[in-house]
C-alpha positions in Angstrom: 42.3 97.6 45.9 43.9 94.3 44.8 47.3 93.6 46.2 49.9 92.1 43.9 50.4 89.0 45.9 48.0 87.4 48.4 50.9 85.4 50.0 54.6 84.9 49.8 57.1 82.0 50.1 60.7 82.8 51.1 63.2 80.0 50.7 66.6 80.5 52.3 69.9 78.9 51.4 72.6 79.6 54.0 76.0 80.5 52.5 74.8 80.3 48.9 76.6 82.8 46.8 74.8 84.2 43.7 77.9 83.5 41.7 77.9 79.8 42.5 74.1 79.5 42.2 74.3 80.9 38.7 76.9 78.4 37.8 74.9 75.5 39.3 71.8 76.6 37.3 73.8 77.0 34.1 75.3 73.6 34.4 71.9 72.0 34.8 72.1 71.1 38.5 69.3 73.4 39.5 66.5 73.3 36.9 63.8 74.5 39.3 65.8 77.5 40.4 66.8 78.2 36.8 63.1 78.3 35.9 62.4 80.9 38.7 65.3 83.0 37.5 63.9 83.0 34.0 60.3 83.6 35.3 61.2 86.6 37.4 64.2 88.7 38.4 67.5 88.0 40.1 70.7 89.7 41.2 73.9 89.2 43.3 72.8 90.8 46.6 75.0 92.8 49.0 74.9 91.2 52.4 76.1 92.1 55.8 79.6 92.3 57.3 80.8 90.1 58.7 79.6 87.7 56.1 78.1 85.4 58.8 74.9 83.6 59.7 73.6 85.5 62.8 73.8 89.0 61.4 72.9 87.9 57.9 69.6 86.1 58.6 68.6 88.6 61.2 69.1 91.5 58.7 67.2 89.5 56.0 64.3 88.7 58.4 64.0 92.3 59.9 65.1 94.6 57.1 67.6 96.3 59.4 71.4 96.3 59.5 73.4 94.7 62.3 74.1 98.1 63.8 70.4 98.4 64.5 69.3 94.8 65.2 72.5 94.2 67.2 72.9 90.4 66.4 76.5 91.0 65.4 78.1 87.6 65.4 78.1 84.1 66.9 80.1 85.5 69.7 79.1 89.1 70.7 81.0 91.5 72.9 79.4 92.2 76.3 79.9 95.9 77.1 81.6 96.5 80.4 82.9 92.9 80.6 86.3 91.4 80.0 87.0 91.0 76.3 86.9 87.2 76.4 83.4 87.2 77.9 80.9 87.0 75.0 77.3 86.4 74.4 76.1 83.6 72.1 74.4 85.1 69.1 71.8 82.4 68.2 69.0 84.0 70.2 66.1 86.0 69.0 65.9 87.8 72.3 69.0 89.8 71.3 67.3 91.4 68.2 66.2 95.0 68.7 64.2 94.9 65.4 60.9 93.4 64.5 60.9 90.1 62.6 58.9 90.0 59.4 56.7 87.1 60.6 55.7 89.2 63.6 54.9 92.1 61.2 52.6 89.7 59.4 51.0 88.7 62.7 50.6 92.4 63.6 48.6 92.8 60.4 46.3 89.8 61.3 48.1 87.4 58.9 49.4 83.9 59.3 53.1 83.0 59.1 54.5 79.5 58.9 58.2 78.9 59.6 59.8 75.6 58.8 63.4 75.5 60.0 63.9 79.1 59.3 67.4 80.1 60.5 67.9 82.3 63.6 64.3 82.3 64.7 64.6 80.5 68.1 63.4 81.0 70.8 60.1 81.5 68.8 58.6 85.0 68.7 55.5 83.8 66.7 52.3 84.4 68.7 49.6 83.1 66.4 51.7 81.6 63.7 53.4 78.2 63.4 57.1 77.4 63.8 59.0 74.2 63.3 62.6 74.3 64.8 64.7 77.3 63.6 67.9 77.6 65.6 71.1 77.4 63.8 73.5 75.3 61.8 73.7 71.6 62.7 74.6 71.0 66.3 73.4 74.5 67.2 70.0 73.5 68.5 68.1 73.2 71.8 66.2 69.9 71.0 68.7 67.2 69.8 68.7 64.1 72.0 72.0 62.9 70.7 74.3 63.8 67.9 75.7 61.2 65.4 77.5 58.0 66.6 80.0 56.4 64.3 81.0 52.9 65.7 84.2 51.7 64.1 86.5 48.7 64.6 89.6 47.3 62.9 91.0 48.8 59.7 89.1 52.1 59.5 90.2 55.6 58.7 88.3 58.9 58.2 87.8 60.2 54.7 89.4 63.6 55.2 90.0 66.3 52.6 93.4 68.0 52.7 92.1 71.3 54.0 92.4 73.6 57.0 89.3 73.3 59.1 87.3 76.4 59.8 87.1 77.1 63.6 83.9 76.7 65.6 83.7 80.5 65.9 82.9 80.5 62.2 81.2 77.1 61.7 79.6 75.9 64.9 78.7 72.5 63.4 82.4 71.7 63.1 83.0 70.7 66.8 86.7 70.3 67.3 87.0 69.5 71.0 85.0 66.2 71.0 85.9 62.7 70.0 84.8 62.3 66.4 84.1 58.6 66.3 83.2 55.7 68.7 85.8 52.9 68.7 84.3 49.4 69.6 85.6 45.9 69.6 84.1 42.8 67.9 84.4 39.7 70.1 82.9 36.2 70.0 79.2 36.3 71.1 78.7 34.8 74.5 75.7 34.6 76.8 73.3 35.2 74.0 70.0 33.4 73.2 68.6 32.8 69.7 71.6 33.7 67.6 71.1 33.9 63.9 72.4 31.1 61.6 75.9 32.0 60.6 78.6 30.3 58.5 81.2 31.8 60.7 81.4 32.3 64.5 79.0 35.1 65.4 80.7 38.2 66.8 79.1 40.7 69.1 79.6 44.4 69.6 78.2 46.7 72.2 76.9 50.0 70.8 76.4 52.7 73.5 74.3 55.7 72.5 75.3 58.7 74.7 72.4 61.3 74.9 73.7 64.9 74.5 76.8 63.6 72.7 78.2 65.9 70.0 76.0 68.8 70.7 77.0 72.3 71.7 77.2 72.4 75.5 75.7 75.9 75.7 72.7 74.8 73.6 72.1 71.2 74.9 68.7 70.4 76.2 70.1 69.1 79.5 73.2 68.5 81.5 73.5 64.7 81.8 72.4 61.9 79.6 72.1 58.3 80.6 74.0 56.0 78.2 71.8 53.5 76.4 73.2 50.3 75.0 72.2 48.4 71.9 73.7 45.1 71.1 75.0 44.1 67.6 75.5 40.6 66.2 78.0 40.4 63.3 77.4 37.2 61.3 77.9 35.5 58.0 74.9 34.7 55.9 77.3 34.0 53.0 80.9 32.7 52.9 82.1 35.7 54.9 80.8 38.2 57.4 78.2 40.3 55.7 75.4 41.3 58.1 74.8 42.9 61.4 71.7 42.5 63.6 70.9 45.3 66.1 69.1 44.1 69.2 67.6 45.6 72.4 69.2 42.9 74.6 71.4 39.9 74.3 68.6 38.0 72.7 68.5 37.6 68.9 64.7 37.9 68.9 64.8 41.4 70.4 65.9 42.6 66.9 65.5 46.2 66.0 67.0 45.8 62.5 69.1 43.5 60.4 71.4 45.0 57.8 73.7 44.1 54.9 76.5 46.4 53.8 75.2 49.7 52.5 71.7 49.3 53.9 69.8 51.7 56.1 67.3 50.6 58.8 63.9 52.1 59.1 63.4 54.8 61.7 62.3 53.5 65.1 61.0 55.5 68.1 62.9 54.8 71.3 63.2 56.1 74.8 66.2 57.9 76.4 67.0 59.6 79.7 68.3 63.1 80.1 68.6 64.7 83.6 66.5 61.9 85.0 63.6 62.5 82.6 62.5 60.2 79.8 62.4 61.6 76.3 61.6 59.9 73.0 63.4 60.2 69.7 63.8 58.6 66.3 66.8 56.3 65.7 68.2 55.0 62.4 71.4 53.2 61.4 73.4 52.2 58.4 76.0 49.5 58.0 78.6 51.4 56.0 81.5 48.9 56.1 81.9 45.2 57.0 84.6 43.1 55.5 84.3 39.3 55.0 86.9 38.7 57.7 85.3 41.4 60.0 88.6 43.2 60.2 86.9 46.5 59.3 83.5 47.5 60.7 81.7 50.8 60.4 78.1 51.4 61.7 76.6 54.9 61.6 73.7 56.4 63.7 72.7 59.9 62.6 71.2 62.6 64.9 68.5 61.4 67.3 65.7 64.0 67.1 62.7 64.1 69.4 59.1 63.5 68.5 58.0 66.6 70.5 59.1 69.9 71.9 60.6 71.5 68.8 57.5 73.4 67.5 55.3 76.2 68.5 52.6 75.5 69.3 53.8 72.2 70.8 50.8 70.4 69.3 52.3 70.9 65.8 55.0 68.3 66.5 52.4 65.7 67.2 50.7 66.6 64.0 53.9 66.2 62.1 54.7 62.9 63.8 51.2 61.4 63.0 50.8 62.9 59.5 54.3 63.3 58.0 56.8 61.4 60.0 59.9 62.1 62.0 61.9 65.3 61.5 65.7 65.6 61.1 67.3 68.9 61.8 71.0 68.0 61.0 71.9 65.9 58.0 75.3 65.3 59.7 77.4 68.1 58.5 79.6 67.4 61.5 80.3 63.9 60.1 81.5 65.1 56.7 85.0 63.7 56.1 84.4 60.8 58.5 81.6 58.9 56.8 81.6 58.4 53.1 80.0 61.0 50.9 77.2 58.8 49.7 75.9 58.3 53.2 75.9 62.0 53.8 74.0 62.8 50.7 71.4 60.1 51.4 70.7 61.8 54.7 70.7 65.2 53.1 68.1 64.1 50.6 65.9 62.8 53.4 66.4 66.1 55.3 65.4 68.2 52.3 62.4 66.1 51.4 61.2 66.1 54.9 61.4 69.9 55.1 59.2 69.9 51.9 56.9 67.3 53.4 56.3 69.4 56.5 55.9 72.6 54.5 53.3 70.9 52.2 51.4 69.5 55.1 51.2 72.7 57.1 50.2 74.9 54.2 47.6 72.3 53.1 45.9 72.1 56.5 45.5 75.8 57.4 45.1 79.2 55.8 48.5 81.0 55.6 50.0 84.2 54.2 53.8 83.7 54.6 55.9 80.5 54.4 59.5 80.7 55.3 61.8 77.7 55.1 65.6 77.3 54.9 68.4 74.8 54.2 71.9 75.1 55.7 73.3 72.5 53.3 74.8 75.1 50.9 76.9 76.4 53.8 77.9 72.9 54.8 79.3 72.4 51.3 81.1 75.8 51.4 83.0 74.7 54.5 83.8 71.2 53.2 83.5 70.6 49.5 83.9 74.1 48.0 87.1 74.7 50.0 89.1 72.5 47.6 86.9 72.8 44.5 88.9 75.4 42.6 92.3 74.9 41.0 93.9 77.6 43.1 93.1 75.6 46.2 96.1 73.3 45.4 94.2 70.1 46.0 95.1 66.9 44.1 93.0 66.3 40.9 91.1 63.5 42.7 90.4 65.9 45.6 89.1 68.6 43.3 87.0 66.2 41.5 85.4 64.9 44.7 84.8 68.5 45.9 83.2 69.6 42.6 80.9 66.6 42.7 80.0 67.3 46.3 79.1 70.9 45.5 76.9 69.8 42.5 75.2 67.1 44.5 74.4 69.5 47.3 72.8 72.1 45.1 70.9 69.4 43.1 69.4 68.2 46.4 68.5 71.8 47.4 66.9 72.3 44.0 64.7 69.2 44.4 63.4 70.7 47.7 62.8 74.0 45.9 60.9 72.2 43.2 58.5 70.8 45.7 58.0 74.0 47.7 57.5 75.8 44.5 54.5 73.7 43.8 52.8 75.0 46.9 52.5 78.4 45.2 49.5 79.4 43.2 49.1 82.3 40.8 48.6 84.7 43.8 51.9 83.7 45.5 55.2 85.5 45.2 58.4 83.4 45.6 61.7 84.6 46.9 64.9 82.5 47.0 67.6 84.2 49.1 70.8 83.7 51.1 72.4 85.4 54.1 76.0 85.4 52.7 78.1 83.5 50.2 81.1 81.2 50.4 84.4 80.7 48.6 87.1 78.2 48.1 90.4 78.5 50.0 93.8 79.4 48.5 96.2 80.2 51.3 96.5 79.5 55.0 93.7 81.3 56.9 95.1 84.3 58.8 94.8 83.9 62.5 94.1 87.4 63.9 95.1 86.4 67.5 98.4 85.3 66.2 98.9 88.5 64.3 98.0 90.6 67.4 100.4 88.5 69.5 103.3 88.8 67.0 102.9 92.5 66.9 102.8 92.9 70.7 99.1 93.9 71.2 98.0 90.6 72.7 100.1 89.0 75.4 99.9 85.5 77.0 101.2 83.8 80.1 101.7 80.1 80.7 102.1 77.3 78.2 100.1 74.5 76.7 96.7 74.0 78.3 97.5 76.6 81.0 98.2 79.3 78.4 95.9 82.3 79.0 95.7 85.9 77.9 97.6 88.2 80.2 95.3 91.1 80.6 97.8 93.1 82.6 100.0 93.4 79.5 97.4 93.2 76.7 96.6 96.4 74.8 94.0 94.9 72.4 92.2 91.6 71.7 90.0 90.1 69.0 86.4 89.4 69.8 84.1 87.5 67.4 85.2 87.4 63.8 86.1 90.9 62.7 86.3 93.1 65.9 89.3 94.2 67.8 88.7 95.9 71.1 91.2 98.1 72.9 91.7 96.9 76.5 90.7 100.4 77.8 91.1 101.4 81.4 87.8 102.2 83.0 85.8 100.4 80.4 87.1 96.9 80.6 87.8 95.2 84.0 91.6 95.3 84.3 92.0 97.6 81.3 95.5 99.0 80.9 95.3 101.5 78.0 94.7 105.1 79.3 92.0 107.1 77.6 94.6 109.7 76.4 96.4 106.8 74.5 93.2 105.3 73.0 93.4 107.0 69.6 97.2 106.3 69.3 96.6 102.6 70.0 93.8 102.5 67.3 96.1 104.2 64.8 98.9 101.7 65.5 96.4 98.8 65.2 95.2 99.9 61.8 98.7 100.7 60.5 99.9 97.3 61.8 97.1 95.4 59.9 97.8 97.2 56.7 101.5 96.7 57.0 101.3 93.0 58.0 102.8 90.6 55.5 102.1 86.9 55.3 105.4 85.0 55.6 104.4 82.2 53.3 103.2 84.3 50.4 104.8 87.7 50.9 101.3 89.2 50.4 99.3 91.6 52.6 96.2 89.8 53.7 94.2 92.6 55.2 91.8 94.3 52.8 90.3 96.8 55.2 90.8 98.2 58.7 88.5 100.8 60.1 87.8 102.7 63.3 84.4 102.0 65.0 83.1 105.3 63.7 84.2 104.6 60.1 82.7 101.1 60.3 79.3 102.6 59.8 80.2 102.4 56.1 79.9 98.6 56.4 76.6 99.0 58.4 78.2 98.4 61.8 77.7 100.8 64.7 77.0 100.7 68.5 79.0 99.7 71.5 79.0 96.1 70.3 81.4 97.0 67.4 85.1 96.7 67.9 87.3 99.8 68.3 88.9 98.6 65.1 87.1 96.5 62.5 89.0 94.6 59.8 88.4 92.5 56.6 90.6 89.9 54.9 91.2 89.3 51.3 89.3 86.2 50.2 92.4 84.1 49.5 93.4 84.4 53.2 89.9 83.6 54.6 88.0 80.4 55.0 84.6 79.8 53.4 83.2 83.2 54.6 83.1 85.5 57.5 86.0 88.0 57.2 85.6 88.7 53.5 83.7 91.7 52.2 80.2 91.0 51.0 81.0 92.2 47.5 83.8 89.7 46.8 83.9 87.3 43.9 86.6 84.6 44.0 87.1 81.5 41.9 83.9 79.8 41.0 81.9 81.5 43.8 81.9 84.7 46.0 80.3 86.5 48.9 77.4 88.0 47.2 74.1 86.8 48.7 71.5 85.2 46.4 68.3 87.2 45.4 65.7 85.6 43.1 62.1 86.8 42.9 59.3 85.3 40.8 55.5 84.8 40.8 52.7 87.1 41.7 53.5 90.8 41.3 57.1 90.1 39.9 57.9 90.9 36.3 60.0 88.9 34.0 63.2 91.0 34.0 66.0 88.5 34.3 69.1 90.2 35.7 68.2 93.3 37.7 70.4 96.4 37.1 69.9 98.3 40.4 71.6 97.3 43.6 69.8 94.8 45.9 70.7 94.5 49.6 69.9 91.9 52.2 67.8 94.4 54.1 65.6 94.9 51.0 64.1 91.4 51.2 61.7 92.0 54.1 60.3 95.3 52.9 59.8 93.9 49.4 57.9 90.9 50.7 55.8 93.2 52.9 55.1 95.7 50.1 54.0 93.1 47.6 51.6 91.5 50.1 50.1 94.7 51.4 51.7 94.2 54.8 53.0 97.0 57.0 56.8 97.5 57.2 58.7 95.9 60.1 59.5 98.2 62.9 63.1 99.6 62.6 63.2 98.7 58.9 66.1 100.3 57.0 65.9 98.5 53.7 63.9 99.5 50.7 61.5 97.9 48.2 63.2 96.4 45.1 60.8 98.3 42.8 62.7 97.3 39.7 61.5 93.7 40.1 57.8 94.6 40.5 55.2 94.6 37.7 53.5 97.6 39.2 55.6 99.5 41.6 52.8 102.0 42.2 50.1 99.5 42.9 49.1 101.1 46.2 48.3 104.4 44.4 45.7 102.8 42.1 
């Protein structure tokens, strides 16, 4: 019996709403994706709630809902613990459902994962995996995050927008220093200075291993600072170049740059917890004025040359046959560095993902390729937030944001174009996303503030010593959309008696529906449900809040607390679903509903692979040329 597709490629785009993807394709920014839509079938897909990375990618990869796989959030409630004690959700060990790549392995087939989201620690046994943790700084391998050395008249390039919190966007670290101030002084004690038409200035550039990473995901505890030494000099009439050296000797040069120039990558050694690690370094001179009164030198993420793959030997193969990897194109520096520098890194990032995918699929037999970009979500949190008119941004801000969205999706499309060429006539291709993203209209509702204002959540102390007073708190928010009652006998220090539990829940739900935003006079809460009723949004188990709520899109950030069926402005929360290639018929827009849990069973059905254990989704039969192939 001939199966419809011998192999499958699944390309993920985090936070890419089908509404926005259609717009980008229609406007000519995504010709490769537009061709796939025309070649096969597509539909806005219903995703998970909350509309968030951990539950979304886990549902897509397992075919089961969050209530079953139990990866609910970035911050997940720990039953029996105090309500502010949570578990970090980027962890495959939490999933109670089988991942599709493990299903392929169980069937004797070969999966290859290239930066597939929410797949670390690796569960592959015979397959191949390259990285696969989470967005940006959420990784276990980074040697150091970006370093932005600035001096003189420098200012960040911010957008006028409320930043999404780390609970929603873990790459947007908000408790670390964002840039590295330095001082340019006359060069003294140097040997072999370059010829200069002005007195040579020196600047010390200290790289701090583990800097700008998530503390709970860093690869170590203490990094040893490593200095580089810069010489700012004038080849022309004013200062126009910087030379980076290993020591205070001009001949120990690592690179020599003019304004706007990137160095090549170089492999260097660093020390973390007393152990030597090697990683790739690159730098760009973004700004240098002729009088040297403004200086800006950027170092992106330093990524290791080993340790980020399974099996470990694959990293060496990549290093020798492809080149260095880059996991984060510096989403966390958006709004600090100029947009062009970010997009230059993003293009390298996307092309390197394609390089690795091409190499791995050309050097071994394979049955499933899964690869993902987080760039679409980065643009949701940054550029898309002010891209629509209702966001209230100045015309210049809206123009910058619309251009940023278009440049992001054009870069993604070029990656898709290269990965698409890996497919032959026996390969099915799926392009999918975990959730969508929208622009911002009003101030984002702070649920903790709402609970405090209405008396459910109580604090003691002020300023940095301000803490939740659990002896007076009836309910508290956990994760993005969950509110837990501080129940006596269930939570340590709980104060709500069991006989009052239902009354407190009724009061919570009534309070949310009655709550009015002071600035707009509108009611921001779209939905408030008991834990039992939350099954209608595919949430169940003791990890789910006693009350679950959703916000209207105009009162949320890019995503998270909005319902997965929302359309708003130029985008929405519908996930993307596009299928083309072997076994897929040319249908265009599909009429029947497609859900995020339907992706895995459809891929498995097309390739003659068993269904993942605990699967709850169904096959998208409408998209198939021959839905009954297994009967013939």
